[in-house]
N, C-alpha and C positions, 0 to 999 in steps of 0.2 A: 661480328654477326657478319654472316658470308653475304655476299650482294646477289647469289642469281640461286639463293634459293628457292627447292621446289617444294610444294605439297606430293611428298613422295606416295607417302598412303593412297592420294586419290589416285594417282599416278595408276599405282601399282593395283587396286580396284578395277580400272579401266582396260589395266593391261591384261590382268587375270579373266577377264571377261571375253577381250578376245581372243585369247588364247583357247579359251575351252571351246567358242564358234569357229575356231577355225577347226580343232579335231574333230567335232562334231558334223565339220561339212567331209570330210572326208571317209567317215563313218558309209558301212549301206546302209537304206533307207530305212530300215527298221530303226536301227541304233542311232542312225540320223536324229529320227525324231527323237528320241529318247533323250539325247545328247542338248537335242535343244528346249527340252521341256527344263533341264538341269540349269541348261544357261541362265534362261531365263528367270527362275526359279532362285540363282543364285545374284542376277540383275537386281529382282525383288528385293532382296534380302541385302543388298548391299546400299540400295534407291531407298528403301525406310528407316535401316540401320542406321546412317549418316544423318537424317535432316528429320527424324522423329522428336527431338528434344532440342531441334534450334529451330526460330522463330524466322520464318520467310518473309522477306520486302514483299512488300505489294507490285512486283513488277513482272512482268512477262519476259520470258527468253526469246533472245531473237538469234536466226542465225541468217547470217551475211556476210557479204566479202568472199574475194573471189577464192578463198581458202575453201567454200561451200557449194561454189558454181552458182550462185546469184549474179545475175547481170543487171537484177533492176537496181538503178542509183533512189538513194534518199533523195527529195530535196530540202535541200537547206539554206535559210536565209545565215548566213555569217557578217561578223565584221568585227574589225579590231575596234576598240574605247581606251580611252585615255585620260589621266590627271595631268594636268599644267599647273603647277604651282604657280599662283599669285605672282608676276612679277619677270617669269622666267618667261620672253619674248621668240621668235623666229622670225628670218626676215618674210615679208608678202611672198604667196604663192608656196609656202613649204607643205609636207601634209600636216593637214588635220582632221582628225575623225570626233565620232562622237564621245561627248564626256563620260567618266566612270558612273557623275551623278546622274546623266537623262538617260542614260541606261539602266540605274535601279530604278529609277522609275518609269521607264517604258513597264520592266518587268511586273513591278508591283501594277501598275494599270493592265496590264493584262490577267494575270493573275483571275482566277474563276476560280479554284476550290484548295489550291496548294501549293505553300514557298516554305521550300527547305534551305536552310542559311548552314552550313561550315563553315564555323569562325574560329581565329585564335586567341582575339578578345574581342570587345565592345569601349569605343567610347564614341558616340557617336553626339554627343550633347555638349556645350561649351563648355558648363558646371564639368565637367570629367576631367579635364584637366586646370586645375586651380590656380586663379594667378594669372590666366589666361583672360584679356576679353578683346573680342577679337570679329569683328562682321563676318571673317571667314568661314566660322561655325555654323552659318545657317544653313546650307545646303543638308549637311550629315545633321541638326538638328530635322529639317524637314522630312527625311527620310525617317528619321525614331520617330514624330509624329503620323507619320502614316502608318507605321506599323504597330506601334498604341494606338491608334486609331481600332484599329481590328477587333479589341477587343470588345468593341459592343458594336461592331457591324459598320457605325463608322455611315457611309455613304453607301455601301453595299448591303446587301442583306441576301441568304445569307453570309458569316464570314465565310473567310478564309481559313483553312488550317495553317497553321506556321508552326514548323518543327523548328528548331535550334540546337544542333550540336557544336557545343567550343570545350575550348581548352581547358582543362580546370583551373579553376577563380585563383589569384593569388592575393597577397598584400600591392603589390605593382601596380597586376590587372586584377579588381576586385569585380569587373564587369556585371557593375549598379545598373548598367541597361537593360538587361535580360533579368533581371530580378524584378525591374517594373515591369517588363513586358510581361512575365508569369505572372508576378499576382496581381494585373488588371486583367487575367483569364487572356492576353490576345496571345499569347505563345507558347508551347511545350518548350521546355529547354531541359537537355542531358550534360555533363559535364564529363570530360573525357579526363582520366588521369594516365598517361603517359610511363610514367615512372613506376607504375604499378605494373605494366603490362616490360618494359624497357629498362628500367632502372633511370630511364631520364627520359629528355623529350616533352613535344610538344603537341598538337594537332594545330599546325601551321598553314589548314589549308585554306583558302577563300572561294567559295562556294555558295551559288543561288541556283537552284533548280524550281521551275513552275510548272503546276498541272504536268509534269515528265512531257512537258513541250520544249521549254527551254532553258537556256542556264547562261549566268554568267560564271566567268573562271579566268583570275589573273591575280595578280599581285596585293590587290588592293584591301586589306583591312578593313574592318566597321568600326571606323574612325574618320571624324569629321576631317583629319587630317588630311584620309587619305583625296578627298576630294576637291580641295584645295591648297592643300601647304606642301604634298609628298607628291614624286614625280608617279605615274602607276601607269603600266601596260595590262590590258586584258583581252577578254573577248567577249563579245556575243552571240550567244547562238539561239537563234528563232524558227520555228516551225521545224523541227527536226526530232523527231518525235521517238527515233533509234540512238541515234545519241545520247540526247536525251534521259533518256532510259538505262546508258548503259554507263554514265556516269551517276546516279540515284545509285546503280546498286552499292557504288563505293562509299556514298551517304548514307544510305542503310545499314552499310558496316560502323559507322561509326554510332550511330543511332543504337544498335544494338550494345555496343562495346558501353558504350553510355549510361546503359539500363543492367547494366550485366553485374552481378555479383563477384565474377570469377578472376581470377587474375594472372589468366591465360588467354594466349587469343586462341580461340576455336579455331579448328578445318570446315573451313566455310561450306555449306553444301552445296548444292548445285543450284538452288535458287540465285544465289551472289556470282554464280561462273560468269564467264563472259565467250565470247566467243571470236570477239573482234580485237585485236593485236597487230603485233607488226608484220605478223608474218601471214593473219588473216583481215586486214581491215575492211570497216564499213567503204562501199563504194556511195560518194557522193555529190549529188548536184545542185555546185553550192552557186548563189545570187544567179540560180536560170540558166549558166551557160559556161559555167568553167567545173569540169569532171577533177574531184580530188578522192582521196582515198585516207579515211580516219580513224583514230581511236584516241583512247583515254589508258594514259600511263599511272602507276600509284605507287608511291611509299608508306614505311619501309615496306621491307621482301612480304611479312607475318599478314599484311592487309594487300597484298593482291592473289588475292582469290582466282585458284584454278581458270586457267586464259589469260589472265592478266599480265600484259606487261609490266615486268619493274622499271620503275622510272630512271633508276640512273641506266638501264640495258637501253629504254628509249632514247637517252641522251646520247651513249656508249651508240648507238644503229644509228643515229643522226648524224653523227659527226665521221665514221667510220662509211657511211653511203657517198659524204659530199665528192665531189669533180672537182670542181675547181676555188669554191671558198667557202669559209664558216664562220661569221657574226655572232658574237654573244654579247648580250647587256645585262650583266648581274650587277645586286649591290656587292655581295661579297664571292671574293673567289680565293678558297683556300683548299688545296692536296694535303686538309689533316683532315679526322678527328679533332676540335677544336673545343666544343663543350664540355669535355671530360679533364678530370684532376691534370692528368698528365696528355698533353699531345701526343695522336699516334698517327704515323703518314698515312695516306691514305688516296692514292696517285690514280685511281683509272680514269677519270674527267681527265686528268692532267697527263699520262699517257697517253692518251686516244689525240690531243691536239698535236702531241710531239711529231707520234708517227704521223698522222695526217700532212702535216706542214713537212718531215723531214724523208718520210718514204713516196707520197704521192704529188709532192708540190703544192696541195692545196691552200691558199691565201686564209692567214688565223688574224681576225683581230677580236680584240675583247674591248671592251668598254664598262670601266668599274668606277662605281662609285668613291666619291671620296667626299665626309661629311666631319662633321664633329668625333663621333662615335667610329669612324674608322680607325683599323687598328694598323700602325705606320709597322709593323712586322707582315702586313699584309705582301706590301712592298718587295721584300727579296724573291715570295717565292715568284711574286709575278717576274720579277726582273731576270730570276734564272731561265723563264720561260722565254722571256722576250730576246735573253743572247743569243739566242740558237739565231735569229734572224741574220742572214746571211743572202746579199746578191750574189757572192762567188757560187755559193752553192744551193743558189736558188731556193733557198729558205724564208719565207715572206709571215713572219708573228709580228704585228704592230699589237699595240695597247694603250689607251689612252683612261686616263682617269675624267668623268663626268660631276662635276659639284654645279649645284644648284644655287643661285645668288639667295641672300639674303639682307635685309635691311636691320635697322637697328629694331623695331619692331617683332621684324620675323625670327631676329634670331631669338627671344623668348621664348619663343613659343616650342616647347618639348619635345625632342621626336620628332622634328619638321626638317622640309630642306631637303630632301635627299631622293635620290633617283632610285625608285625601288624594284624600277625593272626586272626579270626574270624569261629572258627568253632569247629563243635560236635560231636563226634564218641562216640556209646554208640555198645552193642551187637550183633543188627542187623540195626542200622540206622544212616547213614551220614549225615552229616549239616553242608554247607557252604555258609556262609554269607558276607555281606557287613557293619553290623550293630558290632560297640562296642555294650558292656551289659552292659547299663545303663537305665533308663526308658523313655528317651526325646530320642531315637533312635526308639522307637516303638511307641510314641505319634505325633511325630509334625516333624519325619524327615523320608526321602524315603530312603528305602532298601529292596534287595532282598534277600530272601536264596532258595537254592536246599538241595531238601531233598529225598534222595534216600533212598529207604528200599530193604535189602535182601528179597526174598521170600521162600518157602519153597519147592521150587523146585530147590534153590541154590545151586549147588555141589562141585562149586571148591571151595577151600582153599584161593586161589588168587585172590581179585578183588579190588572194589577201597575203599569199606568201609576198609578192614583189610590193602588195602594201607593208608588211612589214620590214622590208627589206630599204624601203623607203625610212622609214622612221628610223630606223639603224644610223641609214648613210646621213639625214637631215643630222643628229644628232653626234655624230662622228665629226662631222666637217662645223659642226657650230661652234661660239667663241664659247659656248661650257667646255667644252671637252677639251684637254693640254694631253700632250705627249705624257709615259710614266717615264717620272725622272730618274 
């Protein structure tokens, strides 16, 4: 599937309208008026024809960013949130941040009317992992109880509207939690079948949106282990309406597909479009004193409505714009399509890193996870990249493996004890995503990235990008990180 696919028919519509408008301006006055009427009529036909049969999300369009001449900055509270597995410790004075559990509780406390959750699978309750008897399930149980309590209003009246878009349940992930929530009247649930649209893939996004005002985005699944047994990285965005409205448009795509009987992705109408992207980001005032630019990217390309930057493009642009360094922390890194029967070479990110190091002298560091489910074959691709490292040629590429420690009891917890982070930080940009870095996650699997870039107006040396850099350095220099062998 092409990585840079555009919605050609929608671009053609816009281009056609612009051409007719320009021609009208060159005619005499009387002819000009007639031409303008034709242009307006054509636009109305395109406008109505493209959107009549497609439900529209309950969102507003917002025109912001430098591409539209808007100088106003939107105030936003943005902070990193982490899950640090039990038993993983750092020296005193190391960077610490709000826990994922506390971030989710804050969102539940602040919700007044609506909560939308996009998720891969659900195992918030201890009983969802048979054979496990561990008190570390308690935070997940608490989150589930709060959601379930919404069915009868709980301590609030009236109850909030909860919508859940999840990847299609399977024998491995039956999503019993969402069945309980739905049967109790606590939430509306839709399931997305990505094989129906792409032949393979899943909804891999991890997203909460509250009242179109606040949101969580990161690596944490709706899983009790994501709160106590897996190392996660995400971001809590509060009181940031325009950015929340924009990410909510992506959720609305999931909601639409979950309710659709069609087997093709639609040409998304204007109400799903965005004006906020790499070329025209939102202007933000973060945490009262830091000027930043931000936008949301998405994958795969057919889920990137007009104006939306593809997630792969966001990653490549971030690497290509780096001047001094690129630090990357992801669970898996493969220059391959790995989940098809026959692997396919997929070199886009790998090539960008090689060019950055070889042509521009950018220092590249990759922190890749190692756990019981890691495939040893990944090492040869990482080694190929690291072999370029050369002091003589001034090429600096370093790779380390991060291993989460486990005791005898923790070893019995299935699919726990791993660094599940998915982020990148450079000398100017912070990128936090929901996807692992192999080709499948950008061609047929749904994910979202948040890109925040410092501006020339940024004066504070302490900001979200520097916080993310400090997290990387903390982990890179920790006893849990070892050089690639």
